[in-house]
C-alpha positions as CSV (number, residue, x, y, z in Angstrom):
1,M,99.7,211.3,123.7
2,T,97.5,210.0,121.1
3,S,95.3,212.4,119.5
4,I,92.0,210.5,121.0
5,L,93.6,211.1,124.2
6,A,94.2,214.7,123.9
7,K,91.1,215.4,122.6
8,E,89.3,213.8,125.4
9,L,91.1,215.2,127.8
10,L,90.2,218.7,126.5
11,K,86.8,218.2,126.2
12,Q,86.5,216.9,129.7
13,Q,88.8,220.2,130.7
14,Y,85.9,222.2,129.2
15,V,83.2,220.2,130.8
16,L,84.6,221.2,133.9
17,V,85.0,225.0,133.3
18,K,81.1,225.0,132.1
19,S,80.2,223.4,135.1
20,S,82.0,226.6,137.0
21,R,80.7,229.2,135.0
22,A,76.8,227.5,135.6
23,V,77.1,228.0,139.5
24,V,78.5,231.5,138.5
25,L,75.6,232.5,136.0
26,D,72.7,230.7,138.3
27,F,74.0,232.8,141.4
28,L,74.2,236.0,139.6
29,E,70.7,235.3,137.8
30,T,69.1,234.2,141.9
31,Q,71.2,236.5,144.2
32,L,72.4,239.4,142.4
33,K,69.8,239.9,139.8
34,E,69.9,243.4,138.6
35,E,72.7,244.2,140.5
36,V,74.8,242.5,137.9
37,F,74.4,245.5,136.0
38,S,76.2,247.8,138.7
39,P,79.6,249.0,137.9
40,L,81.9,249.2,140.9
41,N,84.7,251.8,141.2
42,Q,87.1,249.1,142.9
43,F,86.8,247.3,139.0
44,N,87.3,250.8,136.7
45,G,83.4,251.2,136.5
46,F,82.9,247.3,135.1
47,S,79.8,245.4,136.3
48,P,79.7,241.9,136.5
49,D,77.6,241.4,133.6
50,K,80.4,243.5,131.8
51,M,83.1,241.4,132.9
52,L,81.2,238.1,131.7
53,L,80.7,239.9,128.4
54,H,84.5,240.6,128.3
55,I,84.9,236.7,128.9
56,A,83.1,235.7,126.5
57,G,84.6,238.4,124.2
58,V,87.9,236.8,124.6
59,Y,86.6,233.5,123.5
60,Y,85.3,234.7,120.7
61,H,88.8,236.8,119.8
62,W,91.1,234.2,120.0
63,I,89.5,230.8,119.7
64,G,86.8,232.2,116.9
65,N,88.7,234.9,115.0
66,F,92.5,233.9,116.0
67,S,92.4,230.3,115.4
68,L,89.1,229.2,113.6
69,K,89.8,232.3,111.3
70,L,86.0,233.5,111.5
71,N,85.1,236.8,111.4
72,I,82.7,237.2,114.4
73,D,81.8,240.0,116.7
74,T,83.4,239.8,120.3
75,Y,80.0,241.9,121.9
76,Q,82.7,244.0,123.8
77,D,80.4,246.9,123.5
78,Q,77.0,245.7,124.0
79,P,75.2,247.4,126.8
80,N,73.4,246.0,129.7
81,S,73.3,242.2,128.9
82,S,70.8,240.3,130.9
83,I,71.9,237.0,132.4
84,Q,69.7,235.1,129.6
85,V,71.7,237.1,127.0
86,L,75.0,236.1,128.6
87,R,74.2,232.1,128.6
88,T,73.2,232.9,124.5
89,L,76.6,234.4,124.1
90,F,78.5,231.4,126.3
91,E,76.4,228.6,124.4
92,K,78.1,230.1,121.0
93,V,81.4,230.1,123.3
94,D,80.5,226.0,123.7
95,Q,80.3,225.3,120.1
96,L,83.3,227.4,119.2
97,I,85.4,225.4,121.8
98,S,83.9,222.3,120.3
99,T,84.7,223.0,117.0
100,Y,88.4,224.2,118.2
101,I,89.1,221.2,119.9
102,E,87.7,219.1,117.0
103,E,90.3,221.0,114.7
104,F,93.3,221.6,116.7
105,G,92.9,218.8,119.5
106,D,94.9,216.2,117.6
107,D,98.1,218.2,118.3
108,P,98.6,220.4,121.1
109,N,101.3,221.5,119.6
110,Q,100.2,222.8,116.5
111,L,100.8,226.1,115.7
112,I,98.7,229.0,115.4
113,I,99.6,232.0,113.2
114,G,97.6,235.2,112.7
115,I,97.8,238.6,112.9
116,I,96.9,241.2,116.3
117,S,96.8,244.7,115.9
118,G,99.6,244.4,112.5
119,K,102.0,242.2,114.6
120,K,102.3,238.5,113.8
121,I,101.6,236.1,116.6
122,E,102.2,232.3,116.9
123,A,100.9,230.4,119.6
124,T,100.4,226.6,119.9
125,S,96.8,225.3,120.4
126,L,97.2,224.4,123.5
127,Q,98.6,227.5,124.6
128,I,95.7,229.4,123.2
129,F,93.0,226.7,124.9
130,T,95.1,227.3,128.2
131,H,95.0,231.2,127.7
132,V,91.2,231.4,127.3
133,L,90.5,229.2,130.3
134,T,92.7,230.6,133.0
135,H,91.8,234.0,131.6
136,E,88.0,232.8,132.4
137,F,88.7,232.0,135.7
138,H,91.0,235.1,136.6
139,H,88.2,237.4,135.9
140,K,85.4,235.0,137.5
141,G,87.4,235.2,140.8
142,Q,87.0,239.0,140.0
143,I,83.3,238.7,139.4
144,M,83.2,236.8,143.3
145,T,85.1,240.2,144.5
146,M,82.4,242.2,142.8
147,C,79.7,240.0,144.7
148,R,81.3,240.6,148.1
149,L,81.7,244.3,147.7
150,L,77.5,243.8,146.3
151,G,77.3,242.6,149.5
152,H,76.3,238.6,148.9
153,M,78.6,236.1,149.7
154,P,79.1,234.5,146.6
155,P,79.3,230.5,146.1
156,D,82.2,228.1,145.6
157,T,83.1,228.5,142.0
158,D,86.4,226.3,142.2
159,I,86.1,223.1,139.8
160,I,86.3,221.2,142.9
161,R,83.3,222.1,145.0
162,F,82.4,221.2,148.7
């Protein structure tokens, strides 16, 4: 695979992820409103806003701090976050992903090495990119379950929506 093709594929894949995320954020903003801050016992007291904050924080950690060697806050301990605050945090995620693809998109097998909790970690750029995307979709599914538990029928948030 040529580096141009690899970069373009990663960019297009991330556009699809952003599209799905926009459906989630729009739904939470228009339907859940203040219930977005409602903690659920079934999710260890997490609320939809905290789950989104966690998703953004994982991007900040793996893409920003581990891969790009930045020293940015992951915002994991932030109090209730409005949808607008979350949109702003995800705009920064978008910027980090753009920088990541430019830096590592030429070679999906490029090894990235870092230290986490005193342990040396090695992963390819594709592994890290895949990890953060699948992590988001895992928790997005949990957020949709939270919406159901709060009495709201969530929209289709898959990449291919009907």
